[in-house]
C-alpha positions as CSV (number, residue, x, y, z in Angstrom):
1,M,158.3,143.9,66.5
2,T,155.9,146.8,67.8
3,D,155.4,150.0,66.7
4,G,156.7,151.7,69.7
5,I,155.8,155.5,70.2
6,A,158.5,157.6,68.3
7,W,155.7,157.7,65.1
8,L,154.3,160.3,67.3
9,A,156.7,162.8,66.7
10,G,155.4,163.1,63.1
11,P,153.6,166.3,62.2
12,Q,150.0,165.9,63.1
13,S,150.8,162.2,63.6
14,I,147.2,161.7,64.9
15,G,145.3,164.8,64.1
16,W,145.2,168.4,63.5
17,G,145.7,170.4,67.2
18,G,147.9,167.2,68.6
19,Y,147.3,164.4,70.6
20,S,146.7,163.3,74.0
21,I,146.9,159.6,74.9
22,V,146.9,157.4,78.1
23,M,148.2,153.9,78.6
24,T,148.2,151.7,81.7
25,P,149.1,147.9,82.1
26,D,146.8,147.7,85.2
27,L,143.3,148.6,84.0
28,S,141.1,146.7,81.2
29,P,140.2,149.3,78.6
30,E,136.9,149.8,79.8
31,E,138.1,150.3,83.2
32,L,140.5,152.9,82.0
33,V,137.7,154.9,80.2
34,A,135.6,154.8,83.1
35,R,138.5,156.7,85.1
36,L,138.8,159.0,82.5
37,T,135.3,159.8,82.0
38,Q,135.3,160.4,86.2
39,A,138.3,162.8,85.5
40,A,136.7,164.9,83.2
41,G,134.2,165.8,86.1
42,P,130.5,165.1,86.9
43,V,129.1,166.7,84.0
44,H,130.5,163.9,81.8
45,T,129.2,160.6,81.1
46,A,130.3,158.1,78.5
47,R,127.9,157.4,75.7
48,P,129.0,154.1,73.2
49,L,129.5,154.9,69.6
50,G,130.5,151.7,68.3
51,T,133.5,151.4,66.4
52,L,134.7,154.4,64.5
53,T,138.0,155.2,62.9
54,G,139.5,158.8,64.1
55,E,137.9,160.5,61.0
56,Q,134.6,158.8,61.6
57,L,134.6,160.0,65.3
58,T,135.6,163.6,64.3
59,D,132.7,163.9,61.7
60,R,130.3,162.7,64.5
61,L,131.4,165.3,66.9
62,D,131.2,168.0,64.2
63,A,127.5,166.8,63.3
64,D,126.5,166.4,66.9
65,Y,127.9,169.3,68.3
66,G,128.6,171.8,65.4
67,D,132.4,171.6,65.8
68,T,134.6,168.8,67.1
69,F,136.2,171.1,69.9
70,N,132.7,171.6,71.3
71,A,133.0,168.1,73.0
72,I,135.3,165.5,74.2
73,A,135.5,161.8,73.3
74,L,137.8,158.8,73.2
75,R,139.0,155.9,71.3
76,Y,140.6,152.9,73.1
77,G,141.8,149.6,72.8
78,Q,145.0,147.7,73.9
79,N,148.2,147.3,72.4
80,D,150.1,144.1,71.5
81,R,151.5,143.7,75.1
82,G,147.9,143.8,76.4
83,W,148.2,147.4,78.0
84,S,145.2,149.5,77.4
85,F,145.4,152.7,75.8
86,A,142.7,155.6,75.2
87,V,143.3,158.5,72.4
88,K,141.4,161.6,73.1
89,Y,139.4,164.0,70.8
90,G,137.9,167.1,70.7
91,W,138.8,169.8,73.0
92,W,140.8,167.8,75.4
93,P,143.6,170.2,77.0
94,G,142.8,170.7,80.5
95,Q,139.4,168.7,80.7
96,F,140.7,165.9,82.7
97,T,141.4,167.3,86.4
98,S,138.0,167.7,87.8
99,G,137.4,164.2,88.9
100,P,139.6,161.2,91.2
101,S,142.9,160.6,89.7
102,I,143.2,157.7,87.1
103,S,145.9,156.0,89.0
104,R,144.4,155.6,92.2
105,G,144.6,152.4,93.9
106,G,148.3,151.7,92.8
107,V,147.6,151.7,89.3
108,R,150.5,153.0,86.7
109,V,149.5,155.6,84.4
110,F,151.4,157.1,81.4
111,E,150.5,159.9,79.5
112,L,151.8,161.7,76.3
113,E,150.2,164.9,75.4
114,Y,151.0,167.6,72.8
115,E,149.0,170.7,71.9
116,E,150.5,171.0,68.5
117,E,148.7,174.2,67.3
118,N,149.1,176.1,70.4
119,G,150.6,179.4,69.4
120,K,153.1,179.7,72.4
121,P,154.2,177.0,71.5
122,V,153.9,174.3,74.0
123,P,156.5,171.2,73.9
124,P,155.1,168.1,74.0
125,Q,154.7,166.3,77.5
126,F,155.2,163.3,79.4
127,A,154.1,161.8,82.8
128,Y,154.3,158.8,84.6
129,V,152.3,158.3,87.8
130,H,151.9,155.5,89.9
131,G,149.2,155.3,92.6
132,E,148.8,159.0,92.4
133,R,152.4,159.6,93.1
134,L,154.6,161.6,90.1
135,M,157.2,159.1,88.9
136,C,158.8,161.0,86.2
137,A,157.6,164.0,83.7
138,F,159.5,166.0,81.5
139,N,158.8,168.4,78.3
140,L,160.2,166.3,75.4
141,H,161.9,169.1,73.9
142,L,164.1,169.1,76.7
143,D,163.4,173.1,76.4
144,Y,165.0,175.4,78.6
145,S,162.5,178.0,77.8
146,W,159.7,176.1,79.2
147,G,161.7,175.3,82.4
148,Y,163.1,172.0,81.9
149,D,166.0,171.3,84.4
150,G,166.1,167.8,84.2
151,V,163.6,165.1,84.9
152,D,161.1,165.7,87.8
153,G,159.4,163.1,90.0
154,D,160.5,160.1,92.1
155,P,164.3,160.6,92.6
156,E,165.3,156.8,91.7
157,T,162.9,156.8,88.8
158,A,163.8,160.2,87.6
159,S,167.6,159.8,88.0
160,R,167.4,156.3,85.8
161,V,165.4,158.3,83.0
162,E,167.7,161.2,83.0
163,E,170.6,158.7,82.6
164,A,168.9,156.9,79.8
165,L,168.5,160.3,78.0
166,T,171.9,161.3,78.7
167,A,173.1,157.6,77.4
168,A,171.3,158.5,74.2
169,G,173.2,161.6,73.9
170,L,170.6,164.3,74.7
171,P,171.3,167.3,76.8
172,A,170.2,166.5,80.5
173,H,170.5,170.3,81.3
174,P,170.2,171.9,77.9
175,D,171.8,175.0,77.3
176,P,169.4,178.0,76.0
177,H,172.0,179.3,73.7
178,D,173.2,176.2,72.2
179,E,171.9,176.2,68.5
180,D,172.8,172.6,68.4
181,D,170.0,171.5,70.5
182,D,167.7,170.7,67.4
183,I,164.2,169.9,68.8
184,D,163.5,168.4,65.4
185,D,166.1,165.6,66.4
186,I,165.4,165.8,70.4
187,Y,161.5,165.1,70.2
188,P,161.8,161.4,68.6
189,A,165.0,160.6,70.6
190,C,162.9,161.3,73.6
191,L,160.1,159.3,72.5
192,Q,162.8,156.3,71.9
193,V,164.1,156.6,75.3
194,L,160.7,156.4,76.9
195,E,159.7,153.8,74.4
196,Q,162.9,151.6,75.5
197,H,163.0,152.3,79.0
198,F,159.3,151.9,79.9
199,G,158.2,149.3,77.1
200,L,155.8,151.7,75.7
201,T,153.9,151.0,72.4
202,L,151.0,152.1,70.4
203,P,149.3,150.2,67.2
204,R,150.0,153.2,64.5
205,T,148.0,151.4,61.9
206,R,145.0,150.7,64.2
207,I,144.9,154.0,65.6
208,L,145.3,156.0,62.5
209,H,143.2,153.9,60.0
210,E,141.0,151.4,61.6
211,A,137.8,151.3,63.7
212,L,138.2,151.4,67.5
213,P,135.5,151.3,70.2
214,A,134.7,154.9,70.9
215,V,132.7,157.0,73.5
216,D,131.3,160.3,73.4
217,L,131.9,162.2,76.8
218,G,129.5,165.5,76.0
219,P,129.8,168.8,75.3
220,L,132.2,171.1,77.4
């Protein structure tokens, strides 16, 4: 029995502001952190902080930079299937696009991201990239107002995910005027589809309550 990923649909499931998580079956946790550090751009280097809980890490960022959101950091580990994962902390939105692709060299990378406190509001996002090729991406509210019109990516992979969404009773092409399309139901159902389709899982108790290796990538 695994924790899956549907638990991410809870309010502030990891912390205030939302979450950004990267998973891969093809890299060690340390290799994943190294690639994320490179993706954050040349001004960033990873400074090990030992093992910390999420609360301890945000307290550390507050102490070192005056505010958690003045810097970025990572906690990382492996799930019970041996996949590596990294959870981002601080001001992570838009900060991991300045360096080489994390998926280079044929690596499979799965990303889940939700700017929960963004006032626009921004829906949660999923992306699967394999060797720098987008295989599958869509927003997890299936929100027409954000341009959702099916799953983007590799035609074969995307169509299979669309079929899985439809089989779960989710709107493949939602009607923006349909009041029955409730995101409170759609969001966790999408996560469950991804969990089952790709075998995604994250250790909830370890991420929320236990200490994990942490690195500070420095100020913005």
